[in-house]
C-alpha positions in Angstrom: 70.3 133.7 42.0 66.9 133.6 42.1 66.6 130.2 41.9 69.5 129.0 44.2 67.8 127.7 47.7 69.9 129.5 49.9 69.4 129.4 54.0 71.2 131.5 56.4 72.2 129.3 59.5 74.6 129.5 62.2 76.8 126.6 63.4 77.4 126.9 66.7 80.4 126.2 68.7 81.5 122.3 68.6 84.3 120.1 69.5 85.5 117.8 66.5 87.4 114.9 65.7 89.6 115.8 62.5 91.7 113.5 60.0 93.1 114.7 57.4 94.9 113.5 53.8 96.9 115.0 51.2 97.1 112.8 47.7 95.7 113.0 44.1 92.4 111.4 45.8 92.3 113.3 49.6 88.8 113.0 50.0 89.3 109.5 49.1 91.9 109.0 51.3 90.8 111.3 54.2 87.1 109.4 54.0 88.8 105.7 54.7 89.9 107.0 57.8 87.6 108.4 59.4 84.9 106.2 58.7 87.5 103.5 59.7 87.4 105.2 62.8 84.5 106.4 63.1 82.0 103.9 62.4 82.7 101.0 65.1 82.3 104.1 67.6 78.5 104.7 66.3 79.4 107.8 65.0 78.2 107.7 61.4 74.7 106.6 62.8 73.5 109.7 63.8 74.3 113.0 61.7 72.2 115.2 63.8 73.9 114.5 66.8 77.5 113.7 64.7 76.9 116.0 61.5 80.5 115.6 58.8 82.3 118.3 57.5 84.8 118.5 54.9 87.1 120.8 53.5 90.1 121.4 51.2 93.5 121.9 53.1 95.7 122.6 51.5 93.5 123.5 48.1 94.2 121.9 44.7 97.1 123.9 43.6 97.8 123.7 39.2 101.5 123.4 39.5 101.0 119.9 41.4 98.5 117.3 41.7 98.5 116.1 45.4 96.1 118.1 47.4 94.7 117.3 50.7 90.9 117.3 52.7 90.1 117.0 56.2 87.1 115.2 57.4 85.7 116.9 60.8 83.2 114.7 62.5 81.5 116.6 66.2 82.0 114.9 69.3 81.5 115.3 72.9 83.9 115.6 75.5 83.8 111.9 76.3 85.7 110.8 72.9 88.7 110.5 72.8 90.5 110.8 69.0 93.4 108.3 68.6 96.2 107.2 65.8 95.6 109.6 63.2 92.9 111.2 64.5 92.8 114.3 66.8 90.3 116.7 68.4 90.1 120.1 67.8 87.6 122.7 68.7 85.8 125.0 66.1 84.4 128.5 67.4 81.7 128.3 65.3 80.3 131.5 62.6 77.3 132.7 60.2 76.9 130.3 57.0 75.0 131.2 53.6 73.9 127.6 52.9 73.0 125.5 49.8 72.6 121.9 48.9 74.7 120.4 45.9 73.8 117.2 44.3 76.8 115.9 43.5 75.6 114.3 40.0 78.3 113.2 36.4 81.8 115.1 37.2 82.3 115.9 41.4 85.5 118.0 39.7 82.5 120.2 37.5 79.3 119.7 40.0 80.7 120.8 43.2 83.2 124.0 42.0 80.0 125.1 39.8 77.7 125.0 42.9 80.3 126.8 45.2 80.4 129.5 42.4 76.7 129.8 42.2 76.9 130.7 45.9 79.6 132.6 45.5 77.4 134.7 42.9 74.5 134.3 45.4 76.9 136.5 48.2 77.9 139.2 46.3 74.9 140.1 45.0 73.3 139.8 49.0 73.3 142.0 51.5 76.1 140.1 53.5 79.7 140.0 53.1 82.2 136.8 53.1 83.6 135.8 56.5 86.7 135.0 57.0 85.6 131.6 59.0 86.2 128.4 57.5 84.1 127.1 54.5 82.9 123.7 54.8 80.7 120.7 53.0 78.6 119.0 54.9 77.8 115.3 54.0 74.1 114.8 54.3 74.6 111.0 54.1 77.9 109.6 55.2 76.8 106.0 54.4 76.2 106.8 50.6 77.5 105.7 47.9 80.1 108.4 45.6 76.8 108.1 43.0 74.7 109.2 45.7 76.6 112.0 47.4 74.6 115.3 48.7 76.5 118.2 49.8 75.4 120.9 51.9 78.0 124.0 51.6 78.5 126.2 53.6 79.6 129.9 52.7 81.7 131.5 55.3 79.6 134.8 55.6 79.3 138.0 58.2 76.8 141.4 58.1 
């Protein structure tokens, strides 16, 4: 695990705009909805102020083709979600974070990066936390072929 760059990060509590899709391509479907709502509001212009996170909800299952994916975009109290977008409060937490450059087949690249991060956790002084696993999109305007994610594994000491 020495070659895996991992940083320990505390995510502060935040208010998020949330959108979810359940389908055979929920990442794409949820992103279309999130992007259509966020783009005209300028929420994708500043990823420091309005980071974009995603996660499976519900997780994939070998027994069905459909699963869910949910996107969160950090928002301030002045922003009111509408339609399929809802506001949620995220409590934050401690995370082990590594970067995943999605090259080739994302169905291989992303799970392999998560496995390396889990292996790192098992050999570290940390243990798994119970808060939300997250995938942070580095550049929400990037094409699928240029996707870079920061994987946030919930941990505790």
